[in-house]
PDB file with one MODEL, atoms N, CA, C and O in Angstrom:
MODEL        1
ATOM      1  N   UNK A   1       2.512  -6.344 -11.741  1.00  0.00           N
ATOM      2  CA  UNK A   1       1.569  -6.137 -10.646  1.00  0.00           C
ATOM      3  C   UNK A   1       2.258  -5.351  -9.526  1.00  0.00           C
ATOM      4  O   UNK A   1       3.476  -5.397  -9.350  1.00  0.00           O
ATOM      5  N   UNK A   2       1.429  -4.640  -8.791  1.00  0.00           N
ATOM      6  CA  UNK A   2       1.928  -3.929  -7.619  1.00  0.00           C
ATOM      7  C   UNK A   2       0.799  -3.826  -6.599  1.00  0.00           C
ATOM      8  O   UNK A   2      -0.333  -4.229  -6.868  1.00  0.00           O
ATOM      9  N   UNK A   3       1.117  -3.285  -5.430  1.00  0.00           N
ATOM     10  CA  UNK A   3       0.144  -3.177  -4.349  1.00  0.00           C
ATOM     11  C   UNK A   3      -0.356  -1.745  -4.228  1.00  0.00           C
ATOM     12  O   UNK A   3       0.386  -0.785  -4.437  1.00  0.00           O
ATOM     13  N   UNK A   4      -1.628  -1.628  -3.886  1.00  0.00           N
ATOM     14  CA  UNK A   4      -2.238  -0.329  -3.611  1.00  0.00           C
ATOM     15  C   UNK A   4      -2.888  -0.428  -2.247  1.00  0.00           C
ATOM     16  O   UNK A   4      -3.705  -1.318  -2.012  1.00  0.00           O
ATOM     17  N   UNK A   5      -2.536   0.476  -1.344  1.00  0.00           N
ATOM     18  CA  UNK A   5      -3.122   0.490  -0.016  1.00  0.00           C
ATOM     19  C   UNK A   5      -3.331   1.939   0.402  1.00  0.00           C
ATOM     20  O   UNK A   5      -2.850   2.853  -0.267  1.00  0.00           O
ATOM     21  N   UNK A   6      -4.035   2.151   1.490  1.00  0.00           N
ATOM     22  CA  UNK A   6      -4.315   3.492   2.004  1.00  0.00           C
ATOM     23  C   UNK A   6      -4.448   3.436   3.523  1.00  0.00           C
ATOM     24  O   UNK A   6      -4.496   2.364   4.126  1.00  0.00           O
ATOM     25  N   UNK A   7      -4.504   4.611   4.112  1.00  0.00           N
ATOM     26  CA  UNK A   7      -4.632   4.688   5.568  1.00  0.00           C
ATOM     27  C   UNK A   7      -5.979   4.202   6.067  1.00  0.00           C
ATOM     28  O   UNK A   7      -6.090   3.699   7.185  1.00  0.00           O
ATOM     29  N   UNK A   8      -7.009   4.351   5.233  1.00  0.00           N
ATOM     30  CA  UNK A   8      -8.338   3.890   5.628  1.00  0.00           C
ATOM     31  C   UNK A   8      -8.970   3.111   4.479  1.00  0.00           C
ATOM     32  O   UNK A   8      -8.603   3.289   3.318  1.00  0.00           O
ATOM     33  N   UNK A   9      -9.914   2.255   4.812  1.00  0.00           N
ATOM     34  CA  UNK A   9     -10.617   1.487   3.792  1.00  0.00           C
ATOM     35  C   UNK A   9     -11.425   2.426   2.890  1.00  0.00           C
ATOM     36  O   UNK A   9     -11.530   2.199   1.685  1.00  0.00           O
ATOM     37  N   UNK A  10     -11.989   3.472   3.476  1.00  0.00           N
ATOM     38  CA  UNK A  10     -12.752   4.456   2.696  1.00  0.00           C
ATOM     39  C   UNK A  10     -11.863   5.109   1.629  1.00  0.00           C
ATOM     40  O   UNK A  10     -12.275   5.254   0.478  1.00  0.00           O
ATOM     41  N   UNK A  11     -10.665   5.495   2.011  1.00  0.00           N
ATOM     42  CA  UNK A  11      -9.717   6.106   1.076  1.00  0.00           C
ATOM     43  C   UNK A  11      -9.295   5.103  -0.006  1.00  0.00           C
ATOM     44  O   UNK A  11      -9.170   5.461  -1.177  1.00  0.00           O
ATOM     45  N   UNK A  12      -9.083   3.869   0.390  1.00  0.00           N
ATOM     46  CA  UNK A  12      -8.687   2.828  -0.556  1.00  0.00           C
ATOM     47  C   UNK A  12      -9.793   2.573  -1.575  1.00  0.00           C
ATOM     48  O   UNK A  12      -9.532   2.486  -2.775  1.00  0.00           O
ATOM     49  N   UNK A  13     -11.023   2.454  -1.091  1.00  0.00           N
ATOM     50  CA  UNK A  13     -12.152   2.247  -1.996  1.00  0.00           C
ATOM     51  C   UNK A  13     -12.339   3.437  -2.935  1.00  0.00           C
ATOM     52  O   UNK A  13     -12.671   3.252  -4.106  1.00  0.00           O
ATOM     53  N   UNK A  14     -12.131   4.641  -2.443  1.00  0.00           N
ATOM     54  CA  UNK A  14     -12.265   5.822  -3.304  1.00  0.00           C
ATOM     55  C   UNK A  14     -11.261   5.762  -4.450  1.00  0.00           C
ATOM     56  O   UNK A  14     -11.589   6.113  -5.584  1.00  0.00           O
ATOM     57  N   UNK A  15     -10.050   5.323  -4.161  1.00  0.00           N
ATOM     58  CA  UNK A  15      -9.035   5.243  -5.205  1.00  0.00           C
ATOM     59  C   UNK A  15      -9.357   4.144  -6.215  1.00  0.00           C
ATOM     60  O   UNK A  15      -9.276   4.377  -7.421  1.00  0.00           O
ATOM     61  N   UNK A  16      -9.718   2.962  -5.747  1.00  0.00           N
ATOM     62  CA  UNK A  16     -10.003   1.893  -6.707  1.00  0.00           C
ATOM     63  C   UNK A  16     -11.240   2.218  -7.545  1.00  0.00           C
ATOM     64  O   UNK A  16     -11.310   1.853  -8.719  1.00  0.00           O
ATOM     65  N   UNK A  17     -12.206   2.899  -6.947  1.00  0.00           N
ATOM     66  CA  UNK A  17     -13.363   3.341  -7.731  1.00  0.00           C
ATOM     67  C   UNK A  17     -12.920   4.315  -8.819  1.00  0.00           C
ATOM     68  O   UNK A  17     -13.405   4.256  -9.949  1.00  0.00           O
ATOM     69  N   UNK A  18     -11.996   5.208  -8.473  1.00  0.00           N
ATOM     70  CA  UNK A  18     -11.525   6.224  -9.419  1.00  0.00           C
ATOM     71  C   UNK A  18     -10.729   5.625 -10.577  1.00  0.00           C
ATOM     72  O   UNK A  18     -10.757   6.151 -11.690  1.00  0.00           O
ATOM     73  N   UNK A  19     -10.014   4.518 -10.315  1.00  0.00           N
ATOM     74  CA  UNK A  19      -9.164   3.947 -11.368  1.00  0.00           C
ATOM     75  C   UNK A  19      -9.776   2.714 -12.031  1.00  0.00           C
ATOM     76  O   UNK A  19      -9.162   2.108 -12.909  1.00  0.00           O
ATOM     77  N   UNK A  20     -10.979   2.347 -11.612  1.00  0.00           N
ATOM     78  CA  UNK A  20     -11.682   1.254 -12.278  1.00  0.00           C
ATOM     79  C   UNK A  20     -11.315  -0.152 -11.856  1.00  0.00           C
ATOM     80  O   UNK A  20     -11.370  -1.081 -12.661  1.00  0.00           O
ATOM     81  N   UNK A  21     -10.939  -0.313 -10.596  1.00  0.00           N
ATOM     82  CA  UNK A  21     -10.665  -1.650 -10.049  1.00  0.00           C
ATOM     83  C   UNK A  21     -11.884  -2.065  -9.232  1.00  0.00           C
ATOM     84  O   UNK A  21     -12.393  -1.280  -8.431  1.00  0.00           O
ATOM     85  N   UNK A  22     -12.345  -3.278  -9.428  1.00  0.00           N
ATOM     86  CA  UNK A  22     -13.523  -3.755  -8.703  1.00  0.00           C
ATOM     87  C   UNK A  22     -13.192  -4.014  -7.231  1.00  0.00           C
ATOM     88  O   UNK A  22     -12.152  -4.582  -6.898  1.00  0.00           O
ATOM     89  N   UNK A  23     -14.095  -3.587  -6.374  1.00  0.00           N
ATOM     90  CA  UNK A  23     -13.903  -3.750  -4.931  1.00  0.00           C
ATOM     91  C   UNK A  23     -13.788  -5.212  -4.507  1.00  0.00           C
ATOM     92  O   UNK A  23     -13.195  -5.511  -3.471  1.00  0.00           O
ATOM     93  N   UNK A  24     -14.339  -6.107  -5.286  1.00  0.00           N
ATOM     94  CA  UNK A  24     -14.299  -7.531  -4.918  1.00  0.00           C
ATOM     95  C   UNK A  24     -12.865  -8.081  -4.893  1.00  0.00           C
ATOM     96  O   UNK A  24     -12.639  -9.163  -4.352  1.00  0.00           O
ATOM     97  N   UNK A  25     -11.902  -7.363  -5.461  1.00  0.00           N
ATOM     98  CA  UNK A  25     -10.517  -7.832  -5.493  1.00  0.00           C
ATOM     99  C   UNK A  25      -9.724  -7.413  -4.262  1.00  0.00           C
ATOM    100  O   UNK A  25      -8.502  -7.560  -4.235  1.00  0.00           O
ATOM    101  N   UNK A  26     -10.398  -6.899  -3.250  1.00  0.00           N
ATOM    102  CA  UNK A  26      -9.741  -6.508  -2.001  1.00  0.00           C
ATOM    103  C   UNK A  26      -9.016  -7.708  -1.395  1.00  0.00           C
ATOM    104  O   UNK A  26      -9.587  -8.792  -1.282  1.00  0.00           O
ATOM    105  N   UNK A  27      -7.777  -7.512  -1.014  1.00  0.00           N
ATOM    106  CA  UNK A  27      -6.974  -8.525  -0.322  1.00  0.00           C
ATOM    107  C   UNK A  27      -6.925  -8.123   1.153  1.00  0.00           C
ATOM    108  O   UNK A  27      -6.662  -6.963   1.471  1.00  0.00           O
ATOM    109  N   UNK A  28      -7.179  -9.079   2.055  1.00  0.00           N
ATOM    110  CA  UNK A  28      -7.163  -8.756   3.475  1.00  0.00           C
ATOM    111  C   UNK A  28      -6.843  -9.987   4.306  1.00  0.00           C
ATOM    112  O   UNK A  28      -6.980 -11.117   3.836  1.00  0.00           O
ATOM    113  N   UNK A  29      -6.411  -9.761   5.563  1.00  0.00           N
ATOM    114  CA  UNK A  29      -6.158 -10.907   6.431  1.00  0.00           C
ATOM    115  C   UNK A  29      -7.424 -11.751   6.589  1.00  0.00           C
ATOM    116  O   UNK A  29      -8.523 -11.197   6.562  1.00  0.00           O
ATOM    117  N   UNK A  30      -7.308 -13.045   6.748  1.00  0.00           N
ATOM    118  CA  UNK A  30      -6.085 -13.808   6.990  1.00  0.00           C
ATOM    119  C   UNK A  30      -5.342 -14.238   5.725  1.00  0.00           C
ATOM    120  O   UNK A  30      -4.255 -14.807   5.823  1.00  0.00           O
ATOM    121  N   UNK A  31      -5.893 -13.983   4.558  1.00  0.00           N
ATOM    122  CA  UNK A  31      -5.225 -14.427   3.335  1.00  0.00           C
ATOM    123  C   UNK A  31      -4.100 -13.495   2.901  1.00  0.00           C
ATOM    124  O   UNK A  31      -3.258 -13.889   2.093  1.00  0.00           O
ATOM    125  N   UNK A  32      -4.067 -12.289   3.410  1.00  0.00           N
ATOM    126  CA  UNK A  32      -3.022 -11.314   3.092  1.00  0.00           C
ATOM    127  C   UNK A  32      -2.500 -10.723   4.393  1.00  0.00           C
ATOM    128  O   UNK A  32      -3.174 -10.782   5.421  1.00  0.00           O
ATOM    129  N   UNK A  33      -1.310 -10.160   4.348  1.00  0.00           N
ATOM    130  CA  UNK A  33      -0.711  -9.579   5.552  1.00  0.00           C
ATOM    131  C   UNK A  33      -1.350  -8.260   5.954  1.00  0.00           C
ATOM    132  O   UNK A  33      -1.347  -7.898   7.130  1.00  0.00           O
ATOM    133  N   UNK A  34      -1.897  -7.543   4.982  1.00  0.00           N
ATOM    134  CA  UNK A  34      -2.537  -6.269   5.259  1.00  0.00           C
ATOM    135  C   UNK A  34      -3.589  -6.008   4.186  1.00  0.00           C
ATOM    136  O   UNK A  34      -3.619  -6.693   3.164  1.00  0.00           O
ATOM    137  N   UNK A  35      -4.444  -5.027   4.414  1.00  0.00           N
ATOM    138  CA  UNK A  35      -5.523  -4.711   3.483  1.00  0.00           C
ATOM    139  C   UNK A  35      -4.940  -3.942   2.295  1.00  0.00           C
ATOM    140  O   UNK A  35      -4.318  -2.893   2.463  1.00  0.00           O
ATOM    141  N   UNK A  36      -5.154  -4.484   1.087  1.00  0.00           N
ATOM    142  CA  UNK A  36      -4.625  -3.848  -0.121  1.00  0.00           C
ATOM    143  C   UNK A  36      -5.294  -4.434  -1.362  1.00  0.00           C
ATOM    144  O   UNK A  36      -6.075  -5.382  -1.278  1.00  0.00           O
ATOM    145  N   UNK A  37      -4.976  -3.857  -2.494  1.00  0.00           N
ATOM    146  CA  UNK A  37      -5.363  -4.402  -3.791  1.00  0.00           C
ATOM    147  C   UNK A  37      -4.095  -4.711  -4.565  1.00  0.00           C
ATOM    148  O   UNK A  37      -3.115  -3.972  -4.481  1.00  0.00           O
ATOM    149  N   UNK A  38      -4.112  -5.796  -5.317  1.00  0.00           N
ATOM    150  CA  UNK A  38      -3.072  -6.067  -6.300  1.00  0.00           C
ATOM    151  C   UNK A  38      -3.565  -5.436  -7.600  1.00  0.00           C
ATOM    152  O   UNK A  38      -4.645  -5.770  -8.088  1.00  0.00           O
ATOM    153  N   UNK A  39      -2.775  -4.527  -8.155  1.00  0.00           N
ATOM    154  CA  UNK A  39      -3.211  -3.842  -9.369  1.00  0.00           C
ATOM    155  C   UNK A  39      -2.159  -3.982 -10.468  1.00  0.00           C
ATOM    156  O   UNK A  39      -0.975  -4.179 -10.195  1.00  0.00           O
ATOM    157  N   UNK A  40      -2.615  -3.876 -11.708  1.00  0.00           N
ATOM    158  CA  UNK A  40      -1.719  -3.954 -12.866  1.00  0.00           C
ATOM    159  C   UNK A  40      -0.898  -2.671 -12.987  1.00  0.00           C
ATOM    160  O   UNK A  40      -1.203  -1.663 -12.350  1.00  0.00           O
ATOM    161  N   UNK A  41       0.137  -2.723 -13.807  1.00  0.00           N
ATOM    162  CA  UNK A  41       0.954  -1.532 -14.024  1.00  0.00           C
ATOM    163  C   UNK A  41       0.150  -0.424 -14.705  1.00  0.00           C
ATOM    164  O   UNK A  41       0.399   0.758 -14.467  1.00  0.00           O
ATOM    165  N   UNK A  42      -0.809  -0.799 -15.550  1.00  0.00           N
ATOM    166  CA  UNK A  42      -1.664   0.213 -16.184  1.00  0.00           C
ATOM    167  C   UNK A  42      -2.519   0.920 -15.129  1.00  0.00           C
ATOM    168  O   UNK A  42      -2.698   2.136 -15.189  1.00  0.00           O
ATOM    169  N   UNK A  43      -3.046   0.161 -14.165  1.00  0.00           N
ATOM    170  CA  UNK A  43      -3.842   0.764 -13.090  1.00  0.00           C
ATOM    171  C   UNK A  43      -2.946   1.579 -12.152  1.00  0.00           C
ATOM    172  O   UNK A  43      -3.380   2.587 -11.594  1.00  0.00           O
ATOM    173  N   UNK A  44      -1.700   1.140 -11.983  1.00  0.00           N
ATOM    174  CA  UNK A  44      -0.743   1.898 -11.178  1.00  0.00           C
ATOM    175  C   UNK A  44      -0.551   3.289 -11.777  1.00  0.00           C
ATOM    176  O   UNK A  44      -0.534   4.284 -11.053  1.00  0.00           O
ATOM    177  N   UNK A  45      -0.409   3.353 -13.084  1.00  0.00           N
ATOM    178  CA  UNK A  45      -0.244   4.651 -13.755  1.00  0.00           C
ATOM    179  C   UNK A  45      -1.464   5.539 -13.499  1.00  0.00           C
ATOM    180  O   UNK A  45      -1.320   6.733 -13.237  1.00  0.00           O
ATOM    181  N   UNK A  46      -2.656   4.960 -13.575  1.00  0.00           N
ATOM    182  CA  UNK A  46      -3.875   5.727 -13.301  1.00  0.00           C
ATOM    183  C   UNK A  46      -3.914   6.189 -11.841  1.00  0.00           C
ATOM    184  O   UNK A  46      -4.318   7.315 -11.553  1.00  0.00           O
ATOM    185  N   UNK A  47      -3.496   5.324 -10.935  1.00  0.00           N
ATOM    186  CA  UNK A  47      -3.486   5.674  -9.511  1.00  0.00           C
ATOM    187  C   UNK A  47      -2.527   6.833  -9.245  1.00  0.00           C
ATOM    188  O   UNK A  47      -2.843   7.746  -8.482  1.00  0.00           O
ATOM    189  N   UNK A  48      -1.364   6.790  -9.875  1.00  0.00           N
ATOM    190  CA  UNK A  48      -0.405   7.879  -9.701  1.00  0.00           C
ATOM    191  C   UNK A  48      -0.971   9.188 -10.240  1.00  0.00           C
ATOM    192  O   UNK A  48      -0.790  10.243  -9.631  1.00  0.00           O
ATOM    193  N   UNK A  49      -1.654   9.123 -11.374  1.00  0.00           N
ATOM    194  CA  UNK A  49      -2.300  10.317 -11.931  1.00  0.00           C
ATOM    195  C   UNK A  49      -3.393  10.836 -10.998  1.00  0.00           C
ATOM    196  O   UNK A  49      -3.659  12.037 -10.951  1.00  0.00           O
ATOM    197  N   UNK A  50      -4.022   9.926 -10.257  1.00  0.00           N
ATOM    198  CA  UNK A  50      -5.109  10.292  -9.341  1.00  0.00           C
ATOM    199  C   UNK A  50      -4.609  10.714  -7.960  1.00  0.00           C
ATOM    200  O   UNK A  50      -5.410  11.034  -7.081  1.00  0.00           O
ATOM    201  N   UNK A  51      -3.283  10.716  -7.763  1.00  0.00           N
ATOM    202  CA  UNK A  51      -2.727  11.202  -6.506  1.00  0.00           C
ATOM    203  C   UNK A  51      -2.078  10.180  -5.601  1.00  0.00           C
ATOM    204  O   UNK A  51      -1.655  10.522  -4.497  1.00  0.00           O
ATOM    205  N   UNK A  52      -1.987   8.930  -6.037  1.00  0.00           N
ATOM    206  CA  UNK A  52      -1.297   7.922  -5.226  1.00  0.00           C
ATOM    207  C   UNK A  52       0.183   8.296  -5.098  1.00  0.00           C
ATOM    208  O   UNK A  52       0.739   8.980  -5.957  1.00  0.00           O
ATOM    209  N   UNK A  53       0.793   7.846  -4.038  1.00  0.00           N
ATOM    210  CA  UNK A  53       2.201   8.143  -3.778  1.00  0.00           C
ATOM    211  C   UNK A  53       3.013   6.874  -3.972  1.00  0.00           C
ATOM    212  O   UNK A  53       2.708   5.840  -3.377  1.00  0.00           O
ATOM    213  N   UNK A  54       4.038   6.947  -4.798  1.00  0.00           N
ATOM    214  CA  UNK A  54       4.909   5.808  -5.066  1.00  0.00           C
ATOM    215  C   UNK A  54       5.845   5.607  -3.882  1.00  0.00           C
ATOM    216  O   UNK A  54       6.369   6.571  -3.324  1.00  0.00           O
ATOM    217  N   UNK A  55       6.050   4.362  -3.505  1.00  0.00           N
ATOM    218  CA  UNK A  55       6.960   4.059  -2.402  1.00  0.00           C
ATOM    219  C   UNK A  55       7.912   2.946  -2.822  1.00  0.00           C
ATOM    220  O   UNK A  55       7.833   2.448  -3.945  1.00  0.00           O
ATOM    221  N   UNK A  56       8.795   2.563  -1.937  1.00  0.00           N
ATOM    222  CA  UNK A  56       9.761   1.513  -2.238  1.00  0.00           C
ATOM    223  C   UNK A  56       9.285   0.165  -1.682  1.00  0.00           C
ATOM    224  O   UNK A  56       8.153   0.040  -1.213  1.00  0.00           O
ATOM    225  N   UNK A  57      10.156  -0.826  -1.743  1.00  0.00           N
ATOM    226  CA  UNK A  57       9.762  -2.167  -1.309  1.00  0.00           C
ATOM    227  C   UNK A  57       9.504  -2.264   0.191  1.00  0.00           C
ATOM    228  O   UNK A  57       8.931  -3.249   0.656  1.00  0.00           O
ATOM    229  N   UNK A  58       9.919  -1.253   0.953  1.00  0.00           N
ATOM    230  CA  UNK A  58       9.669  -1.258   2.392  1.00  0.00           C
ATOM    231  C   UNK A  58       8.364  -0.557   2.757  1.00  0.00           C
ATOM    232  O   UNK A  58       7.983  -0.524   3.927  1.00  0.00           O
ATOM    233  N   UNK A  59       7.685   0.001   1.769  1.00  0.00           N
ATOM    234  CA  UNK A  59       6.441   0.730   2.002  1.00  0.00           C
ATOM    235  C   UNK A  59       5.372  -0.073   2.724  1.00  0.00           C
ATOM    236  O   UNK A  59       4.795   0.423   3.692  1.00  0.00           O
ATOM    237  N   UNK A  60       5.086  -1.303   2.287  1.00  0.00           N
ATOM    238  CA  UNK A  60       4.059  -2.079   2.989  1.00  0.00           C
ATOM    239  C   UNK A  60       4.403  -2.332   4.463  1.00  0.00           C
ATOM    240  O   UNK A  60       3.535  -2.253   5.333  1.00  0.00           O
ATOM    241  N   UNK A  61       5.657  -2.632   4.726  1.00  0.00           N
ATOM    242  CA  UNK A  61       6.095  -2.877   6.102  1.00  0.00           C
ATOM    243  C   UNK A  61       5.947  -1.603   6.944  1.00  0.00           C
ATOM    244  O   UNK A  61       5.502  -1.652   8.091  1.00  0.00           O
ATOM    245  N   UNK A  62       6.324  -0.479   6.360  1.00  0.00           N
ATOM    246  CA  UNK A  62       6.186   0.800   7.051  1.00  0.00           C
ATOM    247  C   UNK A  62       4.713   1.127   7.297  1.00  0.00           C
ATOM    248  O   UNK A  62       4.352   1.605   8.373  1.00  0.00           O
ATOM    249  N   UNK A  63       3.879   0.874   6.316  1.00  0.00           N
ATOM    250  CA  UNK A  63       2.443   1.151   6.428  1.00  0.00           C
ATOM    251  C   UNK A  63       1.818   0.367   7.586  1.00  0.00           C
ATOM    252  O   UNK A  63       1.109   0.934   8.418  1.00  0.00           O
ATOM    253  N   UNK A  64       2.083  -0.919   7.631  1.00  0.00           N
ATOM    254  CA  UNK A  64       1.531  -1.763   8.707  1.00  0.00           C
ATOM    255  C   UNK A  64       2.077  -1.311  10.060  1.00  0.00           C
ATOM    256  O   UNK A  64       1.339  -1.271  11.044  1.00  0.00           O
ATOM    257  N   UNK A  65       3.351  -0.976  10.112  1.00  0.00           N
ATOM    258  CA  UNK A  65       3.953  -0.524  11.375  1.00  0.00           C
ATOM    259  C   UNK A  65       3.305   0.767  11.864  1.00  0.00           C
ATOM    260  O   UNK A  65       3.070   0.927  13.062  1.00  0.00           O
ATOM    261  N   UNK A  66       3.016   1.681  10.954  1.00  0.00           N
ATOM    262  CA  UNK A  66       2.354   2.934  11.350  1.00  0.00           C
ATOM    263  C   UNK A  66       0.929   2.674  11.838  1.00  0.00           C
ATOM    264  O   UNK A  66       0.493   3.264  12.827  1.00  0.00           O
ATOM    265  N   UNK A  67       0.212   1.801  11.152  1.00  0.00           N
ATOM    266  CA  UNK A  67      -1.167   1.506  11.560  1.00  0.00           C
ATOM    267  C   UNK A  67      -1.230   0.834  12.926  1.00  0.00           C
ATOM    268  O   UNK A  67      -2.164   1.061  13.696  1.00  0.00           O
ATOM    269  N   UNK A  68      -0.236   0.011  13.219  1.00  0.00           N
ATOM    270  CA  UNK A  68      -0.246  -0.732  14.478  1.00  0.00           C
ATOM    271  C   UNK A  68       0.566  -0.044  15.579  1.00  0.00           C
ATOM    272  O   UNK A  68       0.564  -0.493  16.725  1.00  0.00           O
ATOM    273  N   UNK A  69       1.256   1.037  15.235  1.00  0.00           N
ATOM    274  CA  UNK A  69       2.074   1.738  16.225  1.00  0.00           C
ATOM    275  C   UNK A  69       3.335   0.991  16.603  1.00  0.00           C
ATOM    276  O   UNK A  69       3.858   1.169  17.703  1.00  0.00           O
ATOM    277  N   UNK A  70       3.829   0.156  15.704  1.00  0.00           N
ATOM    278  CA  UNK A  70       5.009  -0.659  15.972  1.00  0.00           C
ATOM    279  C   UNK A  70       6.283   0.147  15.708  1.00  0.00           C
ATOM    280  O   UNK A  70       6.792   0.159  14.587  1.00  0.00           O
ATOM    281  N   UNK A  71       6.789   0.810  16.730  1.00  0.00           N
ATOM    282  CA  UNK A  71       7.973   1.676  16.591  1.00  0.00           C
ATOM    283  C   UNK A  71       9.225   0.880  16.244  1.00  0.00           C
ATOM    284  O   UNK A  71      10.090   1.364  15.514  1.00  0.00           O
ATOM    285  N   UNK A  72       9.319  -0.327  16.762  1.00  0.00           N
ATOM    286  CA  UNK A  72      10.479  -1.167  16.482  1.00  0.00           C
ATOM    287  C   UNK A  72      10.556  -1.487  14.977  1.00  0.00           C
ATOM    288  O   UNK A  72      11.632  -1.450  14.380  1.00  0.00           O
ATOM    289  N   UNK A  73       9.420  -1.793  14.389  1.00  0.00           N
ATOM    290  CA  UNK A  73       9.376  -2.098  12.963  1.00  0.00           C
ATOM    291  C   UNK A  73       9.668  -0.843  12.132  1.00  0.00           C
ATOM    292  O   UNK A  73      10.310  -0.934  11.086  1.00  0.00           O
ATOM    293  N   UNK A  74       9.206   0.316  12.584  1.00  0.00           N
ATOM    294  CA  UNK A  74       9.519   1.559  11.880  1.00  0.00           C
ATOM    295  C   UNK A  74      11.014   1.835  11.887  1.00  0.00           C
ATOM    296  O   UNK A  74      11.570   2.297  10.891  1.00  0.00           O
ATOM    297  N   UNK A  75      11.656   1.555  12.994  1.00  0.00           N
ATOM    298  CA  UNK A  75      13.116   1.727  13.070  1.00  0.00           C
ATOM    299  C   UNK A  75      13.826   0.754  12.128  1.00  0.00           C
ATOM    300  O   UNK A  75      14.835   1.102  11.514  1.00  0.00           O
ATOM    301  N   UNK A  76      13.298  -0.461  12.017  1.00  0.00           N
ATOM    302  CA  UNK A  76      13.876  -1.437  11.110  1.00  0.00           C
ATOM    303  C   UNK A  76      13.772  -0.962   9.664  1.00  0.00           C
ATOM    304  O   UNK A  76      14.718  -1.107   8.889  1.00  0.00           O
ATOM    305  N   UNK A  77      12.642  -0.404   9.306  1.00  0.00           N
ATOM    306  CA  UNK A  77      12.463   0.143   7.950  1.00  0.00           C
ATOM    307  C   UNK A  77      13.478   1.253   7.713  1.00  0.00           C
ATOM    308  O   UNK A  77      14.128   1.294   6.668  1.00  0.00           O
ATOM    309  N   UNK A  78      13.612   2.138   8.666  1.00  0.00           N
ATOM    310  CA  UNK A  78      14.572   3.249   8.547  1.00  0.00           C
ATOM    311  C   UNK A  78      15.995   2.701   8.361  1.00  0.00           C
ATOM    312  O   UNK A  78      16.748   3.186   7.517  1.00  0.00           O
ATOM    313  N   UNK A  79      16.345   1.704   9.144  1.00  0.00           N
ATOM    314  CA  UNK A  79      17.673   1.093   9.040  1.00  0.00           C
ATOM    315  C   UNK A  79      17.887   0.447   7.666  1.00  0.00           C
ATOM    316  O   UNK A  79      18.923   0.653   7.035  1.00  0.00           O
ATOM    317  N   UNK A  80      16.918  -0.324   7.216  1.00  0.00           N
ATOM    318  CA  UNK A  80      17.028  -0.986   5.914  1.00  0.00           C
ATOM    319  C   UNK A  80      17.189   0.028   4.783  1.00  0.00           C
ATOM    320  O   UNK A  80      17.990  -0.172   3.870  1.00  0.00           O
ATOM    321  N   UNK A  81      16.437   1.095   4.850  1.00  0.00           N
ATOM    322  CA  UNK A  81      16.557   2.139   3.825  1.00  0.00           C
ATOM    323  C   UNK A  81      17.932   2.799   3.866  1.00  0.00           C
ATOM    324  O   UNK A  81      18.476   3.165   2.824  1.00  0.00           O
ATOM    325  N   UNK A  82      18.490   2.950   5.053  1.00  0.00           N
ATOM    326  CA  UNK A  82      19.808   3.588   5.167  1.00  0.00           C
ATOM    327  C   UNK A  82      20.896   2.722   4.529  1.00  0.00           C
ATOM    328  O   UNK A  82      21.913   3.244   4.073  1.00  0.00           O
ATOM    329  N   UNK A  83      20.691   1.426   4.495  1.00  0.00           N
ATOM    330  CA  UNK A  83      21.681   0.531   3.889  1.00  0.00           C
ATOM    331  C   UNK A  83      21.741   0.704   2.380  1.00  0.00           C
ATOM    332  O   UNK A  83      22.758   0.402   1.756  1.00  0.00           O
ATOM    333  N   UNK A  84      20.662   1.185   1.798  1.00  0.00           N
ATOM    334  CA  UNK A  84      20.600   1.354   0.343  1.00  0.00           C
ATOM    335  C   UNK A  84      21.204   2.668  -0.122  1.00  0.00           C
ATOM    336  O   UNK A  84      21.407   2.862  -1.321  1.00  0.00           O
ATOM    337  N   UNK A  85      21.492   3.569   0.801  1.00  0.00           N
ATOM    338  CA  UNK A  85      22.027   4.893   0.426  1.00  0.00           C
ATOM    339  C   UNK A  85      23.501   4.833   0.149  1.00  0.00           C
ATOM    340  O   UNK A  85      24.110   5.852  -0.178  1.00  0.00           O
TER     341      UNK A  85
ENDMDL
END
């Protein structure tokens, strides 16, 4: 399993429609930290073919930080990634 998210709900729905994931599986607060879908590896392959961008384990944190304008969290992501180099 992996996560699929987008900058807007419209963009996210367009992708899940394209790869055959039902909209009812949307994960969102308060039950989830951010709006996303949990998708199988087979659906991940379809999403990548449809234009999704693969990211690392810090991607969700970076995504939420960008949406909320949290510069401190963006710096933390940058720092964490630098430790892996």
